[in-house]
C-alpha positions in Angstrom: -0.1 -0.1 0.1 1.4 3.3 -0.7 2.0 5.7 2.1 0.3 8.9 1.8 2.9 12.1 0.8 2.0 15.1 0.0 3.6 18.6 1.1 2.1 22.2 1.3 3.6 25.0 -0.5 4.2 28.3 1.1 1.8 30.0 2.5 2.0 34.0 1.5 2.9 36.2 4.8 0.6 39.1 4.8 0.5 42.3 7.1 -3.6 42.9 7.1 -4.5 38.9 7.3 -3.4 35.7 8.5 -3.5 32.2 6.5 -2.8 29.3 8.6 -4.0 25.7 8.3 -4.4 22.4 10.1 -4.1 18.6 8.6 -5.5 15.5 10.3 -5.4 12.4 8.1 -7.8 9.3 8.1 -6.1 6.2 6.7 -4.6 7.9 3.6 -6.9 10.4 3.1 -6.1 14.0 4.5 -8.3 16.8 5.4 -6.3 20.1 5.2 -8.4 22.6 6.8 -6.8 26.3 5.6 -8.2 29.6 7.7 -7.9 33.2 6.6 -8.7 36.2 9.2 -8.3 39.7 9.1 -9.4 42.6 11.7 -12.0 44.3 9.8 -13.8 43.6 7.2 -12.2 44.1 3.7 -12.4 42.9 -0.1 -9.7 40.2 0.2 -7.3 40.2 -2.6 -6.3 36.9 -4.4 -4.5 34.0 -2.5 -2.8 31.1 -4.0 -2.6 27.9 -2.0 -0.3 24.9 -3.0 -0.5 21.2 -2.5 2.1 18.8 -3.9 2.1 15.1 -4.6 4.9 13.1 -6.2 4.1 12.2 -9.7 4.5 8.3 -9.2 2.4 6.6 -11.8 0.7 9.8 -13.0 -0.2 9.3 -16.4 -3.7 11.2 -16.8 -5.6 13.9 -15.1 -9.1 14.0 -14.8 -11.7 17.1 -14.1 -15.2 17.7 -14.5 -14.6 20.2 -17.7 -11.2 18.9 -19.0 -13.0 16.7 -22.0 -15.1 19.7 -22.9 -11.9 20.8 -24.7 -11.7 17.7 -27.1 -15.3 18.2 -28.4 -15.8 19.0 -31.8 -17.7 22.2 -30.8 -14.4 23.4 -28.1 -15.2 27.2 -29.0 -18.0 26.9 -27.1 -16.5 26.8 -23.4 -14.9 29.5 -21.4 -13.4 29.2 -17.7 -12.3 25.7 -18.2 -10.4 26.1 -14.8 -12.8 28.1 -12.7 -15.6 26.2 -10.5 -18.3 27.9 -8.3 -21.6 26.7 -7.3 -22.7 27.2 -11.1 -19.9 25.8 -13.0 -17.7 22.6 -12.7 -17.3 21.2 -9.3 -14.2 21.8 -7.1 -12.4 18.3 -7.6 -9.8 16.8 -9.5 -8.2 13.3 -9.6 -4.7 12.3 -11.1 -5.1 8.6 -12.5 -2.2 5.8 -13.0 -1.9 3.8 -16.0 -3.9 1.5 -14.6 -7.2 3.5 -14.0 -6.3 3.4 -10.2 -6.6 7.2 -7.9 -3.0 8.6 -7.4 -4.4 11.5 -5.9 -7.8 12.7 -5.6 -8.7 16.4 -4.5 -12.1 17.9 -3.2 -13.0 21.0 -1.4 -15.6 21.8 0.5 -16.3 25.2 -0.6 -18.7 24.5 -3.4 -20.2 28.0 -4.1 -17.4 30.5 -4.1 -15.4 31.1 -7.5 -12.0 29.1 -7.5 -9.3 28.4 -9.8 -8.5 24.7 -9.6 -6.0 22.5 -11.5 -3.1 20.3 -11.2 0.2 21.3 -12.6 3.4 19.7 -13.4 6.4 20.8 -11.3 9.4 19.9 -13.9 12.0 20.9 -11.2 10.6 18.3 -8.8 8.8 15.6 -10.4 5.3 16.6 -8.4 2.2 17.7 -9.2 0.8 21.0 -7.6 -2.7 21.2 -7.2 -2.8 24.9 -7.8 -6.2 26.6 -5.6 -6.7 30.4 -6.3 -9.2 32.1 -3.9 -10.9 35.2 -3.9 -9.9 36.0 -7.6 -13.6 37.2 -8.7 -14.1 38.7 -5.0 -16.7 41.4 -4.6 -17.7 40.6 -0.9 -16.5 42.3 2.0 -15.4 39.4 4.6 -13.3 39.5 7.9 -12.7 35.3 7.4 -13.0 32.6 5.4 -12.5 28.5 5.6 -12.0 25.9 3.4 -11.4 22.2 3.7 -9.0 20.3 1.0 -9.9 16.8 1.1 -6.9 14.5 -0.4 -7.1 11.1 -1.2 -4.0 8.8 -2.1 -5.6 5.3 -1.7 -4.5 3.1 -4.6 -8.4 2.6 -5.5 -10.1 2.8 -8.9 -10.3 6.6 -9.9 -14.4 6.4 -10.2 -14.5 5.1 -6.6 -12.7 8.0 -5.3 -14.8 10.6 -7.4 -17.9 8.7 -5.8 -16.4 9.2 -2.7 -15.6 12.7 -2.9 -19.2 13.5 -4.2 -20.4 11.1 -0.9 -18.1 13.9 1.1 -19.9 16.8 -0.7 -23.5 15.5 0.9 -22.0 15.3 4.4 -21.3 18.9 4.4 -24.2 21.4 5.6 -26.8 22.4 3.4 -25.3 20.4 0.6 -27.9 17.4 0.5 -28.9 16.7 -3.0 -32.5 16.9 -4.2 -35.1 14.2 -4.0 -35.4 12.5 -7.8 -38.6 11.5 -8.5 -38.6 8.2 -11.0 -39.8 10.7 -13.8 -36.3 11.8 -13.6 -35.3 8.2 -15.1 -37.7 7.8 -18.4 -37.0 8.3 -21.5 -37.3 11.9 -22.8 -38.6 13.1 -26.3 -37.1 16.6 -26.7 -37.8 19.3 -29.6 -35.0 21.3 -29.6 -32.9 19.2 -32.6 -36.3 18.1 -34.3 -38.0 21.3 -34.2 -35.5 24.0 -32.8 -38.2 26.9 -32.4 -40.5 25.9 -34.7 -42.5 24.4 -32.5 -46.3 23.3 -33.0 -48.7 22.1 -30.4 -50.8 20.0 -32.5 -47.6 18.6 -34.4 -46.2 18.1 -31.0 -49.2 16.2 -29.9 -49.1 13.2 -32.5 -45.3 13.3 -32.1 -45.4 12.6 -28.5 -48.1 9.8 -29.3 -44.9 8.0 -31.3 -42.6 9.0 -28.5 -44.8 7.5 -25.5 -45.3 4.4 -28.1 -41.4 3.9 -27.8 -41.2 4.0 -24.5 -40.8 7.7 -23.7 -42.5 9.1 -20.2 -41.8 13.1 -20.9 -41.4 15.7 -23.4 -39.3 18.7 -23.4 -40.8 21.9 -25.0 -37.7 23.6 -25.8 -36.7 27.2 -27.0 -39.6 28.5 -29.5 -42.7 28.4 -27.6 -42.7 31.6 -26.1 -42.0 34.1 -29.2 -43.0 33.8 -32.6 -39.7 35.0 -33.9 -37.7 32.3 -35.3 -34.7 33.5 -35.9 -32.6 31.9 -32.6 -31.1 34.3 -29.8 -32.8 35.8 -26.4 -33.8 39.2 -27.7 -37.5 38.0 -27.2 -37.2 36.2 -23.5 -38.4 38.0 -20.5 -42.4 38.2 -20.8 -42.7 34.3 -20.9 -46.4 33.9 -22.5 -46.7 31.8 -25.3 -46.8 32.2 -28.6 -50.3 31.8 -29.7 -49.6 30.7 -33.4 -47.5 27.9 -31.9 -49.1 27.0 -28.6 -51.9 28.4 -28.2 -53.3 26.4 -25.2 -50.6 24.8 -23.0 -53.3 23.9 -20.2 -54.9 21.7 -23.2 -51.3 20.4 -24.3 -50.4 19.5 -20.9 -53.7 18.0 -20.2 -53.6 15.6 -23.4 -50.0 14.3 -22.6 -51.0 13.6 -19.0 -53.7 11.5 -20.3 -51.5 9.4 -22.1 -49.2 9.0 -19.2 -46.3 11.5 -20.3 -44.7 14.4 -18.4 -44.3 17.9 -19.7 -41.4 20.2 -18.9 -41.1 23.7 -20.4 -37.7 25.3 -21.4 -37.0 28.8 -19.9 -33.3 30.7 -20.4 -33.3 31.8 -16.4 -30.9 34.6 -16.5 -31.8 36.4 -19.7 -34.2 39.1 -20.8 -34.3 40.3 -24.1 -34.6 44.5 -25.3 -37.6 43.4 -27.3 -39.3 41.5 -24.1 -42.3 43.8 -22.7 -40.5 43.1 -19.6 -37.3 44.8 -20.3 -38.1 48.6 -19.0 -38.8 47.1 -15.7 -35.6 45.7 -15.5 -33.0 48.0 -17.9 -31.3 49.2 -14.9 -31.1 45.7 -13.3 -28.3 44.0 -15.5 -25.2 42.5 -15.2 -24.3 42.9 -18.7 -25.9 46.3 -19.9 -23.3 47.1 -21.9 -23.3 43.6 -23.9 -23.3 44.3 -27.9 -26.3 42.1 -28.0 -30.4 42.1 -27.8 -30.3 40.2 -24.6 -28.8 40.6 -21.3 -28.2 38.9 -18.1 -30.3 39.8 -14.7 -28.4 40.6 -11.7 -29.7 38.5 -8.8 -28.5 40.5 -6.1 -32.0 42.6 -6.6 -35.1 41.2 -4.5 -37.0 42.3 -7.5 -35.3 40.1 -9.7 -35.0 37.2 -8.2 -39.3 37.5 -7.2 -39.9 38.2 -10.6 -37.9 34.8 -11.9 -39.3 32.8 -9.5 -43.1 34.3 -10.0 -42.6 32.8 -13.5 -42.2 29.5 -13.0 -45.0 29.3 -9.7 -47.2 30.6 -12.3 -46.4 28.4 -15.0 -46.6 25.5 -12.8 -50.1 26.2 -11.2 -51.7 27.5 -14.4 -50.4 25.4 -16.8 -50.3 22.3 -14.6 -46.8 21.5 -15.9 -44.5 18.7 -14.5 -41.5 20.7 -14.4 -38.9 23.2 -16.2 -35.6 22.8 -18.4 -33.9 25.9 -16.3 -30.9 27.0 -18.8 -27.9 29.3 -19.0 -27.7 29.4 -14.9 -24.1 29.8 -15.0 -24.7 33.1 -17.0 -25.2 34.7 -13.2 -21.6 34.6 -12.2 -19.4 33.8 -15.4 -20.7 36.9 -17.7 -18.5 40.1 -17.0 -19.9 42.9 -14.9 -20.5 46.2 -16.5 -23.5 47.3 -14.4 -24.0 49.8 -11.5 -21.1 49.5 -9.1 -23.1 50.2 -6.4 -27.1 50.3 -5.8 -28.8 50.4 -2.5 -31.7 48.1 -3.9 -29.6 45.1 -3.9 -29.4 43.0 -0.6 -26.1 41.1 -1.5 -22.9 42.0 -2.5 -21.7 38.3 -3.6 -23.3 37.2 -7.6 -22.7 33.5 -6.1 -24.5 33.9 -2.9 -27.4 35.8 -4.5 -27.9 33.2 -7.5 -27.7 30.9 -4.4 -30.4 32.4 -2.8 -32.1 32.8 -5.8 -32.2 29.2 -6.8 -32.6 27.9 -3.2 -36.1 30.0 -2.7 -37.0 29.0 -6.2 -36.7 25.6 -5.8 -38.6 25.5 -2.0 -41.5 27.1 -3.4 -41.8 25.4 -6.5 -41.6 21.8 -4.6 -44.3 23.6 -2.3 -46.6 23.6 -5.5 -45.2 20.4 -6.7 -43.1 18.0 -4.4 -42.1 15.7 -7.1 -41.1 18.1 -10.0 -38.9 17.5 -12.4 -35.7 20.4 -12.9 -33.5 19.5 -15.5 -29.9 21.8 -15.6 -26.9 20.8 -18.1 -23.3 21.2 -18.1 -21.2 22.6 -17.2 -23.5 23.8 -14.0 -24.1 19.8 -12.7 -21.7 20.2 -9.8 -22.8 19.3 -6.3 -24.3 22.7 -4.9 -26.3 22.4 -8.7 -27.6 19.1 -7.1 -29.3 20.7 -4.2 -31.7 22.4 -6.4 -32.2 20.3 -9.4 -32.7 16.6 -9.8 -31.5 16.1 -14.1 -28.5 16.8 -15.6 -27.9 16.9 -19.0 -24.7 17.0 -21.2 -23.9 19.9 -22.6 -24.8 20.3 -26.2 -22.8 18.1 -29.2 -25.2 17.7 -31.8 -24.2 14.4 -33.6 -21.2 13.9 -31.7 -22.2 10.6 -30.2 -18.1 10.0 -28.7 -18.5 13.3 -26.4 -21.9 12.3 -25.8 -20.8 9.5 -24.0 -17.8 11.1 -22.8 -20.2 14.0 -21.0 -22.7 11.9 -19.6 -19.9 9.6 -18.0 -18.2 13.0 -16.8 -21.2 14.0 -15.0 -22.4 10.7 -13.7 -18.7 10.3 -11.7 -19.9 12.9 -9.3 -23.6 13.0 -9.5 -24.8 10.4 -6.9 -28.0 9.4 -7.2 -29.4 12.4 -9.3 -30.8 11.4 -12.6 -27.8 12.2 -15.7 -29.5 12.7 -19.0 -27.8 12.4 -22.3 -27.7 15.2 -24.6 -30.5 15.0 -27.7 -30.2 12.0 -29.7 -29.7 12.8 -33.5 -28.3 11.4 -36.8 -29.2 12.7 -40.4 -32.1 11.1 -42.0 -30.3 9.2 -44.8 -27.5 8.1 -42.2 -26.8 4.2 -42.6 -28.6 2.3 -39.4 -25.7 1.2 -37.8 -24.3 5.0 -37.7 -27.3 5.9 -36.3 -27.6 3.1 -33.6 -23.8 4.6 -32.3 -26.1 7.8 -31.3 -27.9 5.4 -28.9 -25.4 3.2 -27.7 -23.2 5.6 -26.8 -25.6 6.9 -24.3 -27.0 4.0 -22.5 -25.7 4.4 -19.1 -27.4 7.7 -19.2 -31.3 8.5 -19.8 -31.5 9.2 -23.7 -33.0 11.9 -24.6 -34.3 11.6 -28.2 -34.7 14.7 -30.9 -35.9 12.9 -34.1 -39.2 13.9 -36.3 -40.3 10.2 -35.8 -42.7 9.9 -38.7 -39.9 10.7 -40.7 -37.8 8.1 -39.8 -36.9 5.6 -42.2 -38.0 1.8 -41.2 -34.8 0.7 -40.4 -34.3 3.6 -38.0 -37.6 3.3 -36.4 -36.7 -0.2 -35.3 -33.6 0.3 -34.3 -34.4 2.9 -32.0 -37.7 1.2 -31.1 -34.9 -1.7 -30.2 -32.6 0.3 -28.1 -35.4 2.1 -26.3 -36.9 -1.7 -25.0 -33.6 -2.4 -24.5 -32.6 0.6 -22.3 -36.0 0.1 -20.5 -35.8 -4.0 -20.0 -32.3 -3.1 -18.2 -32.7 0.1 -17.1 -31.6 -0.2 -13.4 -28.3 -1.8 -14.2 -27.7 0.9 -16.6 -28.2 4.1 -14.7 -29.2 2.8 -11.0 -26.6 0.1 -10.3 -22.6 0.4 -9.7 -21.2 2.3 -12.5 -17.4 1.2 -14.1 -16.7 3.4 -16.8 -13.2 1.9 -17.9 -10.2 3.2 -19.8 -10.8 7.2 -19.4 -7.6 7.6 -21.3 -9.5 6.1 -24.5 -12.7 8.4 -23.7 -14.5 5.2 -21.6 -14.0 2.5 -24.1 -15.5 0.2 -21.6 -18.5 0.7 -19.5 -20.1 -1.7 -17.2 -23.1 -1.1 -15.0 -24.2 -4.2 -12.3 -27.4 -4.1 -10.5 -27.9 -7.1 -8.4 -27.3 -9.9 -10.4 -27.5 -8.2 -13.9 -24.3 -6.9 -15.8 -24.7 -4.7 -18.8 -21.7 -3.3 -21.1 -21.0 -1.2 -23.9 -17.6 -1.4 -25.5 -16.3 0.9 -28.1 -13.1 -0.3 -29.2 -12.2 -3.9 -29.8 -10.6 -5.0 -26.7 -10.1 -7.4 -24.1 -13.4 -7.1 -21.8 -12.6 -9.0 -18.1 -15.6 -10.8 -16.6 -14.4 -11.4 -12.9 -17.4 -13.5 -12.2 -20.4 -14.4 -13.5 -23.8 -13.1 -13.6 -27.5 -14.4 -13.7 -28.0 -12.1 -16.8 -25.5 -10.3 -18.6 -25.7 -7.7 -21.6 -23.0 -6.8 -24.3 -23.7 -3.9 -26.7 -21.5 -3.7 -29.5 -20.3 0.2 -30.1 -18.2 -0.3 -32.7 -18.1 -1.1 -36.5 -16.6 -4.6 -36.2 -17.9 -7.7 -34.9 -15.6 -8.8 -32.5 -16.6 -9.5 -28.8 -13.6 -10.4 -26.5 -14.6 -11.6 -23.2 -11.9 -13.2 -20.3 -13.7 -15.3 -18.5 -13.0 -16.9 -14.6 -16.0 -18.2 -13.6 -17.2 -21.1 -15.7 -21.1 -21.5 -16.3 -23.9 -22.2 -19.0 -26.1 -19.5 -20.8 -28.9 -19.1 -23.2 -27.1 -16.6 -25.8 -29.0 -14.6 -28.4 -27.5 -12.3 -30.6 -29.7 -9.2 -32.3 -28.3 -6.8 -34.8 -28.8 -3.1 -34.1 -32.4 -3.0 -35.5 -33.3 -5.8 -32.7 -33.6 -8.8 -35.4 -32.6 -12.3 -33.8 -29.4 -13.1 -36.0 -28.6 -16.2 -33.0 -29.7 -18.3 -30.4 -28.2 -21.2 -28.8 -27.1 -22.3 -25.3 -23.5 -21.4 -24.5 -20.7 -23.4 -21.9 -18.4 -20.6 -20.6 -14.9 -22.1 -20.0 -12.4 -20.0 -18.0 -10.2 -18.6 -20.0 -10.8 -16.1 -23.5 -13.7 -16.1 -26.0 -14.4 -14.6 -29.0 -17.8 -14.2 -30.5 -19.1 -12.3 -33.8 -21.6 -9.6 -32.7 -23.1 -7.4 -35.7 -21.8 -4.0 -35.2 -23.7 -1.7 -33.4 -26.1 -5.2 -32.1 -25.7 -6.9 -28.9 -25.8 -10.0 -27.3 -27.9 -11.2 -24.1 -26.9 -14.1 -22.3 -29.0 -15.6 -19.4 -27.9 -18.2 -16.9 -29.3 -21.6 -17.0 -30.5 -22.7 -13.4 
């Protein structure tokens, strides 16, 4: 067993404030408590804390945001190394070549804006965890405390991250929100299939078809609130239904409830557009009045702003009978550059983070008072531990048609999401694509709750059969896919093998042709081929006799037999993007 080894960098000595620390060790996990004190209230200047660990067998670095810079659309993202209550999470993990934890760091302050990243130190052969505090400070204070949890146990990296998530939940006020079963049902989303051109009658037909393939929820995305279809958010702020698109939302919701579907509506929480009727009321309560666009970010430090936003959702929930909301762009409260009024006595907060936290805390409390099982969706990168106290659904940030990135993003969320429901970005593909290629869009996200955004009546027969088959497979093995033990292997290869175990059922997707080890046998096992090859290579350590069914990606049974597992390596043919289901003979 490795010996816990770390050192703390030199603490800056200042005349006005005193920085101290104490450390306690529990096994191979250290808890380092930093304290900053000053005699009178002041605006703290930036402070950098450094913790060093030896770079022994360190070959990979995991962060909640790191994979975003590998995406096809990497220019969509900024602030990759900043974390606060509304973007990212204060955690990083250094990994060994066999994907064991070398050093996993987590911070107790889940609200403040903190810079956190691991850096190689050439001179000493170490990694430095750099923690930058108070870089965007707006609040006068006399003291500050933060605990750094440093885990150096040689355990699977996913276990170390899971335990950080559990630790956060033990901190005051950090218990995660209740997750209704409805949060873990297949979703039909209107975004990629319709964008802003939604139609109430057409959506009713579409939802009927979605229900037939197993969807339990529809999210009506951007467009329902404006007659304009030019994208952008210039008309956000009034949140009245566009007459030509959604003439009777209550009737729409009631109709879907009758067929057993829940209804969520999209809102861009912080945005107010210059073309909205409400803009005049709030044009002097903005974070970015100088922004060169037709919409702006409301300043949550004003009580009037917070009450306005919460009132919108209370009204929609009661008058329209909705089941919840997709609350978008929540991170803009704290990442948008400030250009508004420096001082204003109408504000009751100095801190953007604290004000946004008050907004979301009050909002969720009041909405749950109306509907205790309300569904509330947020998306990456605002999916950290504090966001989990507000909402119960966390979706991968937009990556249209990028199935690999979709897999990586939902996996990254799940690693620190505890019991919260994790959803994929909306699944879409070209209508003329090959059925196997289209199937990859589903296969890559089976370890999340898939959101589907295709016009179902326009699908080719083969595409519809594929979608129907994988929705059915997901629903049948849902507990193993999203509620059991989660084992994402090979993060250096973008999680090329992912396993899920629930009771005595194993499900596995593999995305490269490689050896998959079976440490033990299970009553039921499902292997989904997420490649364009036909190889399934299993290393078996327990013998057993199984009934075997092999399916292509459209659910056609191509082979059925009985098979005796002997210890050793087995190589099978599985159709590309198909699967094999094994059931143990008793």
